[in-house]
N, C-alpha and C positions, 0 to 999 in steps of 0.2 A: 503493500499498500504506499511505503514512502517512495519507492521507486517510482510507481506510476502517478502518484499524487491524485488528487480528487478529480471528477469527472467535470467536464466543462460545463459551465453553468450551475454547478453546485454552490458555489460561492461566488458574492459579487452582486451587483445591482440587478442584472438581469437572470433572473432564475426562471426555469422552465419546468414544468411538470411532466414525468414520464407518463406514457399512456400505457393502460392495461394492454399485455400482449394477447393472451387467449384466455377466454372467460372458460371455455370448455375445459381446457387442460387446469385451469385454476380449479374447477369445480371437483374434476376428476382426482386431482392432488387432495383435496379435501375430505373427499369421500374414502380415499385410501387411508388416510390418517384417521379418519373418525373410525373405519373399521379396525385399524391397528390399536386404536385407544381402548376397543373392548378387550383385545388381549393383554394390554396393560393393566386395565383395571379389574376386570375380571380375573385375570390371571394371578392377581395378587392375593387371591384367596389360598392358593397354593393347593387346592384340593377340590374335589367335586363328589364327595362323599359326605352323606350325612347332612348336618347342618351346614357346611361348607358350600353345597350346591344352592341351597336357599339365599346365602348370602351373595353368592355369584350372579344369583338372578335379580337379586335386589340391585346391587352394584350396575347390571346392564340396564336396567329400568331408569334409575336416577341419571346414569350418563346419557342415555338416550334423551330423557326429559329436558336436561339442563342444556344439551346442545341444540335441540330444537326451539326451545323457549328463546334462547339467546339469538340463534339465527333469526326468529321471527322478529325480535325485539329491536336489532338492529337494522333490519329491513323497513319495519314500520318507522322507527325513529330518523333513518335517513330520508324515507319518504317525505314525513312532516318538516324535517329541518333543512334538506336541500332540494325538495321538490322534485326527486326522481328516484327510481329504482334502480339499485345497482347491485349485480350479481357478486362482486367483489366484496361489498359491506356485508352481503349475508353469508358469504364464505367465511370471512374474517370473524363475524359474529357467532357462528359455529364452532370456530377454533377458539374463541374467547369463552364460550359456555363449556367446552372440554376442559379448557385449562382451570376455570372456576371451580369445577365440580370434582377434580381429580382427588384433592386431599381428603375429603370427607365423603366418598361415595357410598362408602359401606355402612355410613351410619347416619346418612339423611334420609329423612321421609321424601316420597314424592312431591309433596307439596312444596317442601323446601327445596327440592331441586329445582323446581318451576321459578322461586324467588332468586336463587343463586344464578340460574340462567338468564333471568332479566336483568340482574345487577352486572353480570358478566358482559352481556351484549352491550347493555347502555354504557358501561365504563370503557369498553372498547371504542365504540363510537366517539365518546367523550374525548379519548385519547387521541384519536385521528383528527379531531377538530381542534385540537390545542396544539398538537403537532404539527399540522398541514396548513 
C-alpha cells in the first residue's frame, strides 16, 4: 500500500464515488456467506444429539430471523431516507444482521432476534450515512 499509494481521487478536492460492480455477484456472495454462517453458528453447538439438536435448531431460527429483519430494515430505511431501493443496502443489511446475532444466537428468543436484526440493519445504514 505504501508503494502504490492511495487511488486517484481518494484524497483531495475532487472526490468520486465508485459504482457498484455487479448486484448479482454481490447477492450471490451474501447468500454464500449466509449459508456459511449456519455452519458457524449451528456448528458451534458441537453436537447433534439430545438437547444440542434443539439448541442448533434454535440457533438456526434466530440467525435467519435476525438476518431477514436486518435486511428488511435497511431496505425500508434506505427507501425512506434516500428515496430509492438499493440491492447493495439490502445485502449489507443482511450481513449486519448476521454479525449482530452471532454472539448471542444460542440464548436469544426469536422475538429478541427481530429486535437485534432491526438494530443491526439500522446501525449499518447509519454508519454508511455517516461515513459516506
